[in-house]
N, C-alpha and C positions, 0 to 999 in steps of 0.2 A: 345534143344536150343530155347531160346525165339526168335520168328520171328523178333521182332524189333531190336534185337541185330545186325542183319546183315546189317541194313540200315546205310549208312555212311553220313557224312555231304557233301561229294562230291556229293552223290546222291541227296541230298536236294538242293544243289546249282545248279546242272545241270538239275533239273526237269523242265518240261514245265508246266506253269500255265496258266489258263484262267484269263484274266483280267490283272491288273497292275503287273509289275515285282517287287517283294518284296525282291529280292536278288541283289541289285545294288552295284557296286563297290566292287566286290568279291575279297578278298585276302586271301590266305591260310596263317595262322599264327601258325600252329602246332608247329614248331620248337622253336618259341619264347614264345608261350603262355603255352604250356604243359610242366610240369616238376615237381619239388618238391613242389612248391606253389600251382599249380593247376594240379591235377592228371588226366587230360584229356588225351585222346588218339588221338584226332583230334580237330582242331579249325580253324574257318574261321571268318573273319571280313567282314561285309557288311555295306552299308550306313544305314541300319536299326538297326543292332544289332551285337554283337559279339556272335558267336555260339560255344558251346563246346560240345563234345561227350565224355561220360564216359563209363567205362566197367561195372559199376553196377548202379542200381537205387539209392543205398545208397550214392555213391560218387556224383552223380548228385544232389541229394537232399541236401547233405552237402554243395556243392558249391553254389547252389541257395540260401541257407540260409545266405550266406555271402554278398549277393548283395542287394543294396538299390532299384534297379529297374530291376528285372529279372523275368524270367518265365521258368518253367521246365515242360517237358513232356518226360516220359520214361527215356532214357539215355541222353537226350539233355537239355542243358541250354542255354537260350538267356539272354544276358546282354545288357541293353539299355543305360547304362551310357555313356555319351559323344557323343551320336548319335543325329543328328539334323533332322532326318526325322520326318514326321508328326506322331502324336499319332495314326491316322487312318492307316497309312502305317505299323506301328509297330504292331497294332492289327491284321491287315490282315496277317502279317508275322507269328504271333503266331497261327492264325487260320489255315494257310497253314501247318505249322509244325505239329500241333495237328491233322490236317485232314489227314495226311499221314497214320493214323491208324483208323480203323473203331470203335475202342473201347474207344476212348477218351471221357470222360464224365465230365471233369472238367470245371471250370470257367476260365475266363481270367481276369487278374488283372486290376482294374480300375486305369487309369494312368492320 
């Protein structure tokens, strides 16, 4: 089993971070967000982004490709559409999510 597959969005939302809190106004939206349109297994909305967790990298990549303003790392996708937090806070949120694994070597989208 891929070790990152066991990490949940609940873990991400509950994690303790040093510095500014980048998961503000957390609301679980799994029941309304995940279904036939978005095949996620877990979803949360925060002041910074909507977060989605998928069963496969392919499903996460597919969903991220449909977004105008999104970010994907492993099984997770962040959607920034409609969020009014600062670009810096959103960048920090991406860095924190990507930093949960020591193997992330990608870039962060210029926004």
